[in-house]
N, C-alpha and C positions, 0 to 999 in steps of 0.2 A: 596173325596167329602162326607160330612156327609150324613147319610141316610135321615135325616130330610129335606134335601134340595131337595130330589127327586120329591115330589109332587109339590114343588114350581118351580123347573126347568121345569116340564111339563107345568105349567101355563105360564112361560116365553116363552117356545117354542110355545105354542098355540097363545100367543099374537104376537110373531114375525111372525108366519105363516099368521095370520090374517092381519098384517100390510103389508106383502108382496103382498097381493091380492089387495091393494089399490094403487092408482097412484097419486092422487092430494096431495099436501103438507098438506093441512088442514085435509084431511081424515087421513093421516098418523099420524099427531100430535094428533088428537083427539083420535084415537085408542090407541096411546101410553099413553096418560095421563089417559085414562080410565083404562088401564091395570095397570099402576103404582098405582092408587088409590086402585084397587082391591087387588093387590099383597101385599101391605103394610098395608092393613086394615086401610086406612086413611079416615077420614070424608071428607076432602077436598084435592084436588090435582091440580097442575097447571104445565104447561110446557111453558117456555118462550124462544123465539128466538130473540136476540137483533138486533137492526138495526144499531148499531155502532155510533149512535148520541145521546145516552142517553135515548133511548126509546126501545120499543119492536116492532119488525116487526110483530110478531105473539105472542099471549098470550092466550092459551086455558086452560080451567078449567074443572074439574069434581067435582060433588057433590053440585053444586049450580044450582038453577033454572034459567031459562032465565029471569024471572022478577027481580031476585036479581042481576044478572049480569048487566042488563040494568040500574038498580037503582044506581049501583056503579059508573057509568059514563065511561069515556074513559079509554083506556089501561093504565096500570101503567107505571111509569118511572123506570129506572134501578137504584133505590136508595135503601138504607137500606140493608136488607138481600137479596132482589131480586138481587141487583147489586153485593153484596158480593159473591154470589154463582157463578157469572160469572167470578170472579177473583180468586176464591179459588183453591188451589192445589188439593183438594179432597172433599169427602163428609163431611157433618157437621150435627150433630143432637144434640138436647137439649130438656130438659124437659119443659123449659119455654122460649120462644123466647124473652119475655120482659126483661129477665135478661142479654141478650147479648148486649154489648156496641154498636154493629153495628146496633141494632134494633132502628128504629125511630118510635116513638109512634104515628104516624099519620095514620089514617084509613079513607077511604071514609065513608060518613055518614052511609051507610047501610052495611058496611063491617062486617062480623061475627068476633067475638073475637076469637083469636087463641093462643094456648099455646105450646103444644109439636110440634116439627118441625124436618123435615128431608130434607136436600137439597143435590142434587147430580148433579154436572156439567156433561154436555154431550160434549165429546171431539172428535175432528178429528185430530189425531196426537197431536200437541202442541196447537191447537186452540180450545177454548171453543166456541161452536156454539149454546149452549142453556143450560138449566138446568131444572131439576125436582124439584118442591117444594111440599112437603107433610106436612099437619098439622092435629092436633087432632087425634092421634092414638086411634082407637076404642078398648075398652076392656082393655086398659093398660094406665099408665100415660105417657109413652114415647115410641118412636120407638126403636127397639132393633138392635143388630148387624146383625141378620138374615134379618131384613127389609132392612138394608143398603146394604147388599150383593146382595139382590134381585134387588134393584133399580139400583145398580151399574152395574149389569149384563144386566138389561134392557137398561140402558144408553149406554152400548157398542153396543148393537144391534140398538138402536135408532139412533146413529150417522151414521150407515150404511144406515138405512131406510130413514133418512132425506136427506142424500147426494144423494141417488138414486132418491128420489122424486124430489129433486131440478134439477137433471140432466134430468129427464124425462120432467119436465115443461120447462126446457131450450130447449130441443130438439123440443118440440111443438112450442115454440116461434120461433125457427129458421125455422121450417117447414112453419109457417104462413108467415114469412118474405120471404121465398123462393117463396111461392105462390104469394105474392104481387109483387116481382120482375118479376115473369113470366108474370103476367098480365100487368105490366108496359111495358115489352118488347113487348108483343103482341100489346098493344095500339100504341107503337112507330112503330113497324115493319109493322103492318097491317092497323090499322084504320087511323093513322096519314098520312101514305103514300097515302092511298086512298083519304083522304080529300084534301091532297095537289094536287093530280092529278085532283080531281073534281074542285078545284079552278082554276087550269090552263086551264081546258077545258071550264069552264064558261067564263074566260077572253078571250079565243080564239073565242068563239061563239059571244061575244059582239063585238070583233074587226071585225069579218067577216060579221056581220049581214047586214050592209049597202051595201057592195060591192060583197058579194058572199053568198046569202041566202042559197043555197044548202049546202055549206061547213059549214055554221053556224048551219044548221039543224043537220048535222052529229055530230058536236061537242055537241049540246044539247042532242042528243040521248046518247052520251058518258057520259054526265053529269047525265042523268037519270039512266044509268047502274051503274055508280060509286056510286050514292046515294043509290041505292038498295043494292049494295054489302056492303057499309059502315054500313047501317042499320042492315044488317044481322050479320056482325061482332060484332057490339055493342050489339045486342041481345044475341049473343053467349057468349060474355064476361060477361054480366050482369047475365045470367043464371049460368055461371060458378062461380059467387060469392056466390050463394046460397049453404050452406053446405049440403052435402049428409046426409040423415037420415038413416045411416046404421043400427041403432038399430031397426028401424021399417021396413025398406025395405030389409035389407040384401044386400050383395054385388051384387047378381044377379038383385034384384029389382032396386038398385041405378044405375047399368049399363044400364038397360032397359030405365030408365028415361033419362039418359044422351044421349043415342042413339036416342031416340025419339025426344029430343030437337034438336040435330044436324041434324036429318033428316028433320025436319020442317024448320030450319033456312037455311040450305044449299041446300036442294032439291036434295040430292043424295041418292042412295040406300045403306042403312046400315042394317046389320043383326046381331043378337046375337044368338049363338048356345051355350046354357048353360046346363051343366050336374051337378047339385048339389043335386039331389034327395037322400034322406036317409043319408045325411052327412052335417049337418049345417056348413056353412063356418066360423062361428064365434067360433067354438070349440077351446078352449085353447087360445083365442085371447083376452088378457086383454085390456078392454076399447076400443075394436075394432081397435087397432092400426094397426095390420097387414092388415086388410081389407081396412082401410083408405089409407094406402100406396099403396096397389095394385090398388085401385080405382084411385089414382092420377097418377099412371103409365099408366093405361088404358086411362084416360082423356088426358094425354100428347100425347100418341100415336094416339088417335082418332083426336085430334085437329091438329096434324101435318099432318095427312092424308088428312083431308078435306080442310085444308088451303093451303097446299104446294104441294100435290101430284096430284091434278086435277084428282081424280079417278071417275069412274062411279059406283064403288061398293066397299064397305068396309065390311069385315066380322070379328066379334069378337067371339072367342071361349073361353069358360070358363069351366074348369073341376075341381071340388072340391070334388071328390069322393074318392081319395086315400090319401096317406101320403103327397103328394105334391099338392099344388094348382097351376094349370097351366092356363096361360092366353096367347092368341095369337090374334094379331091384324094384318090383312092382307088387303092390298089394291092393286088395279090393275092400279095404277097411273103411273106417269112418272119415278119414282125411282130416285136414286141418289147414289153418291159415299160416303159410310159411313166414309171413311178416310179423306174427305175434311174438313180441320180445320175450314174454314169459316162457313160451314153449321152446324157443331157441336156446335160452340160457339155462333152463332147468331140466328139460326132459329129453331133447332129441339129439344133442351133440352135433348139431348141424355145423356149427362153427369149426369144430375139430375136423370134421370130414372135409370141409372146404379148404382148411389150412393144409391138410395132407395132400389134397389134389393139387394145390398151388405148388407145394414143395416138389412134386413130381413133374411140374411143368404141364399139368393137365387142367381139365375143367370139370366142375360138378354142377349138374343142373337138377333142380328139384321142382316137380310139378305136383300140386295137390290143392284141393279145396274141400271144405266140409262136405261130407256125404259122397265124395267121388274118388276115394282111394288116393294112393300116393305112388309116384314113380321117381326114383333117384337114378340119374344117369351119370356115369363117370367115364371120361376118356383121357387116357394118358399115353404119351409116346412110349414105345416098347424098347427104345434104346437111347 
């Protein structure tokens, strides 16, 4: 490796490490295009991700003001040199882009004029997933071989960073879908069943009213009880739709809010015993992902306890002072057989809790038996 590349490689390394700290696709792309412009000493730089239909899904630029970008109108199409680099076998550079037969001399009204050009495809195996576009080399009439090598090196890392960011966003989408499915299941299993029972009791009361007022009164009391229970369940589900503010409250604060809500809605004794002093739970947790998954496991365990276990007391213990974050949810309810496939698939969401624990590199232990309550214990690495 030429000695002259060493400072540049350090710059590439810094850019890649900075990219690794970001998780959204747009943040990743913007950091990459900013790094490309700086590394190649270009006045303007862009990074385009095609949408497969002749346009760009994303097209981010560096070196242009927000006002200029807005004045140029909508995202460009994949025509001319923009499209050529998405089909090119490798990098391409020229002193004057206007001299290339693939160049089409159409510019948006406010588009800056550009001459020197360096284009580098971004590949994942044999697929081009994007391209770097750099124009107007500063301090020289054209981009050199070293510039090309640097941007090719950055493109190799960019392909990994973009793929990882896409996978992360996809995992978040799947997580949201999982939460929607859980809420739909709760609505079906809990609220709709209670409303169905309420309707039957109301019909029975109407039938008995004329011939057996006492029995009709009992049915009306049942209607009142079911209505209260249904309202409590709906309140609980609506509160569950509100996203936890982990950045502001931290894991302990978010858990306390959840427990207080469940205490008010269900009227049972819930306690939180938390030991997080001197060791922030968010340490090493990019974008709060680990804490969010732990909170969802805690929510699942708590809702299972208050809705299915008929407990008089539920205790949550959280310890975030060591290398492992430990969460324990214990109830004194009716208990169940964890091996019962019907309970696992239809009511308790045990599989989703176990999958979340494995995703975090941790373990989930469940101890329960009929008549003896339930304890769920989660342990995950804190970094």
